[in-house]
C-alpha positions as CSV (number, residue, x, y, z in Angstrom):
1,X,-139.9,53.2,-76.9
2,X,-141.0,53.8,-73.4
3,X,-141.6,51.2,-70.7
4,X,-144.0,51.9,-67.9
5,X,-145.4,49.7,-65.1
6,X,-149.0,49.6,-64.1
7,X,-148.6,52.2,-61.3
8,X,-147.1,54.6,-63.8
9,X,-149.9,53.8,-66.2
10,X,-152.5,54.6,-63.5
11,X,-150.8,57.8,-62.4
12,X,-149.6,59.1,-65.7
13,X,-152.2,57.9,-68.2
14,X,-152.6,61.2,-70.0
15,X,-148.8,61.7,-70.3
16,X,-148.4,58.2,-71.7
17,X,-151.3,58.7,-74.2
18,X,-149.8,62.0,-75.4
19,X,-146.6,60.1,-76.2
20,X,-148.5,57.3,-78.0
21,X,-150.5,59.8,-80.1
22,X,-147.2,61.3,-81.2
23,X,-146.2,57.9,-82.5
24,X,-144.1,56.6,-79.5
25,X,-145.2,53.1,-78.5
26,X,-145.3,52.3,-74.8
27,X,-144.8,48.8,-73.3
28,X,-146.7,48.2,-70.1
29,X,-145.3,45.8,-67.6
30,X,-147.1,43.9,-64.8
31,X,-144.9,42.6,-62.0
32,X,-141.8,43.3,-64.0
33,X,-142.9,41.4,-67.1
34,X,-144.2,42.8,-70.4
35,X,-148.0,42.6,-70.4
36,X,-149.4,45.0,-73.0
37,X,-148.4,47.6,-75.5
38,X,-150.0,51.0,-76.3
39,X,-149.7,52.0,-79.9
40,X,-151.1,54.8,-81.9
41,X,-154.5,54.0,-83.4
42,X,-156.0,56.4,-85.9
43,X,-159.6,56.6,-87.1
44,X,-158.5,55.0,-90.4
45,X,-156.9,52.1,-88.5
46,X,-159.9,51.4,-86.2
47,X,-161.9,49.2,-88.6
48,X,-158.9,47.0,-89.4
49,X,-158.0,46.7,-85.7
50,X,-161.5,45.6,-84.8
51,X,-161.6,43.1,-87.6
52,X,-158.2,41.7,-86.8
53,X,-159.0,41.3,-83.1
54,X,-162.6,40.0,-83.3
55,X,-162.9,36.5,-81.9
56,X,-165.9,35.8,-84.2
57,X,-164.0,36.8,-87.3
58,X,-160.9,34.9,-86.3
59,X,-163.1,31.8,-85.8
60,X,-164.6,32.2,-89.3
61,X,-161.2,32.6,-90.9
62,X,-159.9,29.5,-89.1
63,X,-162.9,27.5,-90.3
64,X,-162.4,28.8,-93.9
65,X,-158.7,27.8,-93.8
66,X,-159.6,24.3,-92.5
67,X,-162.2,24.0,-95.3
68,X,-159.6,25.0,-97.9
69,X,-157.1,22.5,-96.5
70,X,-159.7,19.7,-96.6
71,X,-160.7,20.5,-100.1
72,X,-164.2,21.7,-99.2
73,X,-164.3,24.6,-101.7
74,X,-166.5,25.6,-104.6
75,X,-165.7,27.9,-107.5
76,X,-167.0,31.5,-107.5
77,X,-169.1,30.8,-110.5
78,X,-170.8,27.9,-108.8
79,X,-171.4,30.1,-105.7
80,X,-172.9,32.9,-107.8
């Protein structure tokens, strides 16, 4: 795993991305502290990534979990 700062990210973006595409993750630091990671993302992974990181979907999942916890559920048969 490689660690690169923001200056290196700016100056060596293509080199870092080539490493990531090969499967080597890169940690990006900002002012000496970890700030982000670059990891490989395939076309097959794209949809899952978008769903997992969508604020709207996260909010809906949190509401659904709260409803389940509070007992506000209906059976599938009743729903259909």
